[in-house]
N, C-alpha and C positions, 0 to 999 in steps of 0.2 A: 504494500500500500504506500503510495507516495506520501511524503511528510505533510504536505499542505492538506490533502484530503483527510489524513489521519487526525490532524488537529481539529478540523471542522467536525468530524464525526465524533471524536471523543468529547468535544464541548457539547454537542447535541445530547449524547448519552448522559453526561453529568448533569445537564439541565433538566432532563426528563425522567431519569430513573433514580431510585434510592436503594441504599443498603445492599442486600444480597443480589437483588435483580441487577443492579449496576455492576457488581463484581462479576456476575455470570456473563454479562455482555462484554465487559472489558476483556475477560479471559478469551471469549470467542473471537473478538476482533483482533486482539494482539497476538494470541498464541495459536488458535485453531484455524482461523480463516486465512487460507493461503490461496488467492485467486489463481486460476489456471490461465495461461497465456491464450490469447485469442486464436493464435495459430494452432494450438493444441486442441481447442474446442472445435475448430473447423475440421481438423484431421479426424477427430472422433465422430463428428457428424457424417463425414464422407465414409468412414468405416461402417457406420450404421445404415448406409444406403441413401443418405440425403444427397440431393443434387441441387444445382442452382442456388448455392449458398451466397448470400449477399449481405455485406455489412452496410446497414442503412444509417447508422449513427455511431460515432465514437468520440469519447472525451475522457482524457486522463486514463483511468483504469477501468472504464465502463464502456460497454458497447451493446448495441441492439443489432441483431441480425435475423434474417429470415432464410428459411430453407424449405425446399419441396422434396418430398420423398416419392 
């Protein structure tokens, strides 16, 4: 996760969650959540038989794509 996005998201969590719920999400975001590269996601879609894969929006570490099977 890039540092700017991480700061924004952590601030959001701290402003909206309390106690144990906050700690659970912080552990998830910092320790457990390891985003897959877009190229790897596309490769897996192809392996699963999807065709015509198109990335329609991309910003920082987020993307929206469509695929037809």
